[in-house]
DSSP file (Angstrom, degrees, kcal/mol; ACC not computed):
  #  RESIDUE AA STRUCTURE BP1 BP2  ACC     N-H-->O    O-->H-N    N-H-->O    O-->H-N    TCO  KAPPA ALPHA  PHI   PSI    X-CA   Y-CA   Z-CA
    1    1 A M              0   0    0      0, 0.0     2,-0.3     0, 0.0     0, 0.0   0.000 360.0 360.0 360.0 125.6    0.0    0.0    0.0
    2    2 A T        -     0   0    0      2,-0.0     2,-0.3     0, 0.0     0, 0.0  -0.739 360.0-155.4-106.3 154.0    1.4    3.3   -1.0
    3    3 A T        -     0   0    0     -2,-0.3     0, 0.0     0, 0.0     0, 0.0  -0.920  15.5-128.9-122.9 153.1    0.7    6.8    0.4
    4    4 A I        -     0   0    0     -2,-0.3     2,-0.1     0, 0.0    -2,-0.0  -0.892  28.2-133.3-101.3 115.7    0.9   10.2   -1.1
    5    5 A P        -     0   0    0      0, 0.0     2,-0.1     0, 0.0     3,-0.0  -0.404  20.0-115.8 -70.9 145.8    2.8   12.5    1.1
    6    6 A H        -     0   0    0      1,-0.1     2,-0.3    -2,-0.1     0, 0.0  -0.480  34.0-103.8 -74.4 148.8    1.4   16.0    1.7
    7    7 A E        -     0   0    0     -2,-0.1    -1,-0.1     1,-0.1     2,-0.1  -0.550  36.4-137.5 -72.0 132.0    3.3   18.9    0.5
    8    8 A S    >   -     0   0    0     -2,-0.3     3,-0.8     1,-0.1     4,-0.4  -0.331  24.7-104.6 -81.6 171.7    5.2   20.7    3.2
    9    9 A A  G >  S+     0   0    0      1,-0.2     3,-0.8     2,-0.2    -1,-0.1   0.795 118.5  61.9 -66.0 -29.1    5.4   24.4    3.5
   10   10 A M  G 3  S+     0   0    0      1,-0.2    -1,-0.2     3,-0.0    -3,-0.0   0.758  99.7  53.9 -69.0 -25.9    9.0   24.3    2.3
   11   11 A N  G <  S+     0   0    0     -3,-0.8    -1,-0.2     2,-0.1    -2,-0.2   0.502  79.0 116.9 -91.2  -3.8    8.0   22.9   -1.1
   12   12 A R  S <  S-     0   0    0     -3,-0.8     2,-0.5    -4,-0.4    -3,-0.0  -0.301  76.0-105.1 -63.9 146.2    5.4   25.5   -2.0
   13   13 A E        -     0   0    0      3,-0.0    -1,-0.1     1,-0.0    -2,-0.1  -0.620  38.4-162.3 -77.7 125.8    6.2   27.6   -5.1
   14   14 A R        -     0   0    0     -2,-0.5     2,-0.2    -3,-0.1    -1,-0.0  -0.771  27.8 -99.3-104.0 151.0    7.4   31.0   -4.1
   15   15 A P        -     0   0    0      0, 0.0     2,-0.1     0, 0.0    73,-0.0  -0.525  41.2-130.8 -68.3 136.6    7.5   33.9   -6.4
   16   16 A T     >  -     0   0    0     -2,-0.2     4,-1.9     1,-0.1     5,-0.2  -0.356  18.5-109.9 -83.9 168.2   10.9   34.5   -7.8
   17   17 A W  H  > S+     0   0    0      1,-0.2     4,-2.3     2,-0.2     5,-0.2   0.861 117.8  57.0 -62.2 -36.5   12.7   37.8   -7.8
   18   18 A S  H  > S+     0   0    0      1,-0.2     4,-2.0     2,-0.2    -1,-0.2   0.876 105.7  50.2 -66.7 -35.9   12.4   38.0  -11.6
   19   19 A R  H  > S+     0   0    0      2,-0.2     4,-2.4     1,-0.2    -1,-0.2   0.916 111.0  48.7 -63.7 -42.7    8.6   37.7  -11.4
   20   20 A L  H  X S+     0   0    0     -4,-1.9     4,-2.1     1,-0.2    -2,-0.2   0.893 112.9  47.4 -66.6 -38.5    8.4   40.5   -8.8
   21   21 A L  H  X S+     0   0    0     -4,-2.3     4,-2.2     2,-0.2    -1,-0.2   0.846 110.0  52.6 -74.0 -31.7   10.6   42.8  -10.8
   22   22 A I  H  X S+     0   0    0     -4,-2.0     4,-2.3     2,-0.2     5,-0.2   0.956 110.0  49.4 -62.8 -47.8    8.6   42.1  -14.0
   23   23 A T  H  X S+     0   0    0     -4,-2.4     4,-1.9     1,-0.2    -2,-0.2   0.923 113.2  46.2 -60.4 -46.2    5.4   43.0  -12.2
   24   24 A E  H  X S+     0   0    0     -4,-2.1     4,-2.6     2,-0.2    -1,-0.2   0.885 110.0  54.6 -62.3 -39.5    7.0   46.2  -10.9
   25   25 A A  H  X S+     0   0    0     -4,-2.2     4,-2.1     1,-0.2    -2,-0.2   0.890 108.9  47.0 -65.0 -39.0    8.3   47.1  -14.3
   26   26 A W  H  X S+     0   0    0     -4,-2.3     4,-2.2     2,-0.2    -1,-0.2   0.875 112.8  49.5 -70.9 -35.0    4.9   46.8  -15.9
   27   27 A A  H  X S+     0   0    0     -4,-1.9     4,-2.3    -5,-0.2    -2,-0.2   0.903 112.2  47.6 -64.3 -43.6    3.4   48.9  -13.2
   28   28 A S  H  X S+     0   0    0     -4,-2.6     4,-2.2     2,-0.2    -2,-0.2   0.871 111.2  51.6 -65.2 -36.6    6.1   51.5  -13.6
   29   29 A L  H  X S+     0   0    0     -4,-2.1     4,-2.4     2,-0.2    -2,-0.2   0.928 110.6  49.3 -64.6 -46.0    5.6   51.4  -17.4
   30   30 A A  H  X S+     0   0    0     -4,-2.2     4,-2.0     1,-0.2    -2,-0.2   0.906 111.8  47.1 -61.9 -44.1    1.8   51.9  -17.0
   31   31 A I  H  X S+     0   0    0     -4,-2.3     4,-2.0     1,-0.2    -1,-0.2   0.905 111.5  51.2 -67.9 -38.0    2.2   54.9  -14.6
   32   32 A T  H  X S+     0   0    0     -4,-2.2     4,-2.0     1,-0.2    -2,-0.2   0.913 109.6  50.6 -64.8 -40.6    4.8   56.5  -16.9
   33   33 A A  H  X S+     0   0    0     -4,-2.4     4,-1.4     2,-0.2    -1,-0.2   0.872 108.8  52.5 -65.5 -36.8    2.4   56.1  -19.9
   34   34 A M  H  X S+     0   0    0     -4,-2.0     4,-1.4     1,-0.2    -1,-0.2   0.934 112.8  43.2 -62.0 -45.4   -0.4   57.7  -17.9
   35   35 A W  H  X S+     0   0    0     -4,-2.0     4,-2.2     1,-0.2    -2,-0.2   0.760 109.2  56.7 -77.9 -25.4    1.6   60.7  -17.0
   36   36 A M  H  X S+     0   0    0     -4,-2.0     4,-2.6     2,-0.2    -1,-0.2   0.815 105.4  52.7 -70.4 -29.1    3.1   61.1  -20.5
   37   37 A S  H  X S+     0   0    0     -4,-1.4     4,-1.9     2,-0.2    -2,-0.2   0.859 108.3  51.0 -74.2 -31.0   -0.5   61.3  -21.8
   38   38 A V  H  X S+     0   0    0     -4,-1.4     4,-2.4     2,-0.2    -2,-0.2   0.941 111.2  48.4 -63.5 -45.9   -1.1   64.1  -19.2
   39   39 A L  H  X S+     0   0    0     -4,-2.2     4,-1.9     1,-0.2    -2,-0.2   0.952 113.5  45.0 -58.0 -51.3    2.0   65.9  -20.5
   40   40 A F  H  X S+     0   0    0     -4,-2.6     4,-2.7     1,-0.2     5,-0.5   0.826 113.0  51.9 -69.7 -28.8    1.1   65.6  -24.2
   41   41 A T  H  X S+     0   0    0     -4,-1.9     4,-1.5     3,-0.2    -1,-0.2   0.891 109.6  49.9 -69.7 -36.4   -2.5   66.7  -23.4
   42   42 A A  H  < S+     0   0    0     -4,-2.4    -2,-0.2     2,-0.2    -1,-0.2   0.856 118.9  37.7 -67.3 -36.3   -1.2   69.7  -21.6
   43   43 A I  H  < S+     0   0    0     -4,-1.9    -2,-0.2    -5,-0.2    -3,-0.2   0.925 134.7  17.1 -85.1 -48.3    1.1   70.7  -24.5
   44   44 A F  H  < S+     0   0    0     -4,-2.7    -3,-0.2    -5,-0.2    -2,-0.2   0.553  98.5 105.6-108.3  -6.3   -1.0   69.8  -27.5
   45   45 A G     <  -     0   0    0     -4,-1.5    18,-0.1    -5,-0.5    17,-0.1  -0.358  67.1-116.2 -75.2 154.2   -4.6   69.5  -26.2
   46   46 A P        -     0   0    0      0, 0.0    16,-1.0     0, 0.0     2,-0.2  -0.328  31.5-103.3 -82.5 169.6   -7.3   72.0  -26.7
   47   47 A D  E     -A   61   0A   0     14,-0.2     2,-0.7    15,-0.1    12,-0.0  -0.578  25.2-121.1 -88.7 153.4   -8.9   74.0  -23.9
   48   48 A I  E     -A   60   0A   0     12,-3.7    12,-2.3    -2,-0.2     2,-0.4  -0.859  33.1-163.9 -95.3 117.1  -12.3   73.2  -22.5
   49   49 A E  E     -A   59   0A   0     -2,-0.7     2,-0.4    10,-0.2    10,-0.2  -0.829   8.4-172.9-107.4 139.7  -14.5   76.3  -23.0
   50   50 A S  E     -A   58   0A   0      8,-2.7     8,-2.7    -2,-0.4     2,-0.5  -0.993   7.2-161.2-132.6 129.7  -17.8   76.9  -21.3
   51   51 A Y  E     -A   57   0A   0     -2,-0.4     6,-0.2     6,-0.2     2,-0.1  -0.954  15.1-149.8-113.3 131.4  -20.2   79.8  -21.9
   52   52 A G    >   -     0   0    0      4,-2.8     3,-1.1    -2,-0.5    -2,-0.0  -0.414  26.0-108.4 -92.9 169.6  -22.8   80.6  -19.3
   53   53 A V  T 3  S+     0   0    0      1,-0.3    -1,-0.1    -2,-0.1    -2,-0.0   0.886 118.0  53.8 -65.9 -39.2  -26.3   82.0  -19.6
   54   54 A A  T 3  S-     0   0    0      1,-0.1    -1,-0.3     2,-0.0    -3,-0.0   0.418 126.6 -97.9 -81.5   5.5  -25.3   85.4  -18.1
   55   55 A G  S <  S+     0   0    0     -3,-1.1    -2,-0.1     1,-0.3     2,-0.1   0.515  74.7 147.0  95.2   4.2  -22.5   85.7  -20.7
   56   56 A D        -     0   0    0     -5,-0.0    -4,-2.8     1,-0.0     2,-0.4  -0.427  34.3-150.4 -74.1 154.7  -19.6   84.5  -18.6
   57   57 A H  E     -A   51   0A   0     -6,-0.2     2,-0.4    -2,-0.1    -6,-0.2  -0.993  10.7-170.8-133.3 126.3  -16.9   82.6  -20.2
   58   58 A T  E     -A   50   0A   0     -8,-2.7    -8,-2.7    -2,-0.4     2,-0.4  -0.950   2.2-168.7-121.4 139.1  -14.7   79.9  -18.5
   59   59 A I  E     +A   49   0A   0     -2,-0.4   -10,-0.2   -10,-0.2    -2,-0.0  -0.993   8.2 176.4-127.2 126.5  -11.6   78.3  -20.0
   60   60 A V  E     -A   48   0A   0    -12,-2.3   -12,-3.7    -2,-0.4     2,-0.1  -0.997  34.6-114.8-128.1 129.3  -10.0   75.2  -18.4
   61   61 A P  E >   -A   47   0A   0      0, 0.0     3,-1.8     0, 0.0   -14,-0.2  -0.388  22.2-128.6 -59.8 137.9   -7.0   73.4  -19.9
   62   62 A S  T 3> S+     0   0    0    -16,-1.0     4,-1.1     1,-0.3   -20,-0.1   0.705 102.6  71.3 -65.1 -18.3   -8.0   69.8  -21.0
   63   63 A A  H 3> S+     0   0    0    -22,-0.2     4,-2.2     1,-0.2    -1,-0.3   0.695  83.4  71.4 -71.1 -19.3   -5.1   68.4  -19.0
   64   64 A V  H <> S+     0   0    0     -3,-1.8     4,-1.8     2,-0.2    -1,-0.2   0.971 101.8  38.3 -65.5 -53.6   -6.7   69.2  -15.8
   65   65 A P  H  > S+     0   0    0      0, 0.0     4,-1.9     0, 0.0    -1,-0.2   0.848 116.6  53.8 -65.5 -31.5   -9.5   66.5  -15.9
   66   66 A V  H  X S+     0   0    0     -4,-1.1     4,-2.2     1,-0.2    -2,-0.2   0.869 107.9  50.7 -69.3 -34.1   -6.9   64.0  -17.5
   67   67 A A  H  X S+     0   0    0     -4,-2.2     4,-2.2     2,-0.2    -1,-0.2   0.831 108.1  52.8 -73.2 -32.6   -4.5   64.6  -14.6
   68   68 A V  H  X S+     0   0    0     -4,-1.8     4,-1.9     2,-0.2    -2,-0.2   0.938 112.6  43.9 -64.1 -45.7   -7.4   63.9  -12.1
   69   69 A F  H  X S+     0   0    0     -4,-1.9     4,-2.2     1,-0.2    -2,-0.2   0.870 112.7  52.0 -67.7 -38.7   -8.1   60.7  -13.8
   70   70 A A  H  X S+     0   0    0     -4,-2.2     4,-2.9     2,-0.2    -1,-0.2   0.862 105.7  56.2 -67.8 -34.6   -4.4   59.8  -14.0
   71   71 A F  H  X S+     0   0    0     -4,-2.2     4,-2.0     2,-0.2    -2,-0.2   0.948 110.7  42.6 -54.3 -51.8   -3.9   60.5  -10.3
   72   72 A F  H  X S+     0   0    0     -4,-1.9     4,-2.1     1,-0.2    -2,-0.2   0.882 114.5  50.4 -65.3 -37.8   -6.6   58.0   -9.4
   73   73 A A  H  X S+     0   0    0     -4,-2.2     4,-2.8     2,-0.2     5,-0.3   0.900 108.6  53.3 -69.3 -39.6   -5.4   55.5  -11.9
   74   74 A T  H  X S+     0   0    0     -4,-2.9     4,-2.7     1,-0.2     5,-0.3   0.911 106.8  53.6 -60.3 -40.9   -1.8   55.9  -10.6
   75   75 A W  H  X S+     0   0    0     -4,-2.0     4,-2.0     2,-0.2    -2,-0.2   0.918 112.7  41.8 -54.6 -50.6   -3.1   55.2   -7.2
   76   76 A V  H  X S+     0   0    0     -4,-2.1     4,-2.3     2,-0.2     5,-0.3   0.933 114.6  49.9 -70.2 -42.3   -4.8   51.9   -8.2
   77   77 A V  H  X S+     0   0    0     -4,-2.8     4,-2.8     1,-0.2     5,-0.3   0.906 113.6  46.3 -63.4 -42.4   -1.9   50.7  -10.4
   78   78 A A  H  X S+     0   0    0     -4,-2.7     4,-1.7    -5,-0.3    -1,-0.2   0.877 109.6  55.0 -66.9 -35.7    0.7   51.4   -7.6
   79   79 A R  H  < S+     0   0    0     -4,-2.0     4,-0.2    -5,-0.3    -2,-0.2   0.952 122.1  26.9 -61.4 -47.2   -1.5   49.7   -5.0
   80   80 A Y  H  < S+     0   0    0     -4,-2.3    -2,-0.2    -5,-0.2    -1,-0.2   0.754 121.8  50.9 -90.1 -23.6   -1.8   46.5   -7.0
   81   81 A G  H  < S+     0   0    0     -4,-2.8   -54,-0.2    -5,-0.3    -3,-0.2   0.789 116.1  38.6 -85.5 -26.7    1.4   46.6   -9.1
   82   82 A F  S  < S+     0   0    0     -4,-1.7    -1,-0.2    -5,-0.3    -2,-0.1   0.293  85.4 118.2-107.5  12.1    3.8   47.2   -6.2
   83   83 A R        -     0   0    0     -4,-0.2     2,-0.2    -3,-0.2    -3,-0.0  -0.482  46.9-159.0 -79.6 154.0    2.3   45.1   -3.5
   84   84 A H        +     0   0    0     -2,-0.1    -1,-0.1     3,-0.0    -3,-0.0  -0.575  34.2 143.8-132.0  67.4    4.3   42.2   -2.0
   85   85 A D    >   -     0   0    0     -2,-0.2     3,-0.8     1,-0.1    -2,-0.0  -0.670  59.3-116.1 -99.9 159.7    1.8   39.9   -0.4
   86   86 A P  T 3  S+     0   0    0      0, 0.0    -1,-0.1     0, 0.0    -2,-0.0   0.627 105.5  73.3 -70.2 -11.6    2.1   36.0   -0.4
   87   87 A K  T 3         0   0    0      1,-0.2    -3,-0.0     0, 0.0     0, 0.0   0.859 360.0 360.0 -72.0 -36.2   -1.1   35.7   -2.5
   88   88 A S    <         0   0    0     -3,-0.8    -1,-0.2   -73,-0.0    -5,-0.0   0.459 360.0 360.0 -89.1 360.0    0.5   36.8   -5.8
């Protein structure tokens, strides 16, 4: 009669350093691409113009809303791309 031994904690597959560095590299690349899009929107993007009923006129650079979204996206990517928990 044969038995199958249970895997010990020492034999579990651990993430290697190369996998951790690849994950961090992709997260860094994604964050860089987000902020480069903010830069190019600030340089080449048009302005958002709004005309009110009373004749008032407001001009906002289009990079402002793009930067707000890039900020929150950076937060999310950094949170999940740079974490070091045993689950991943």
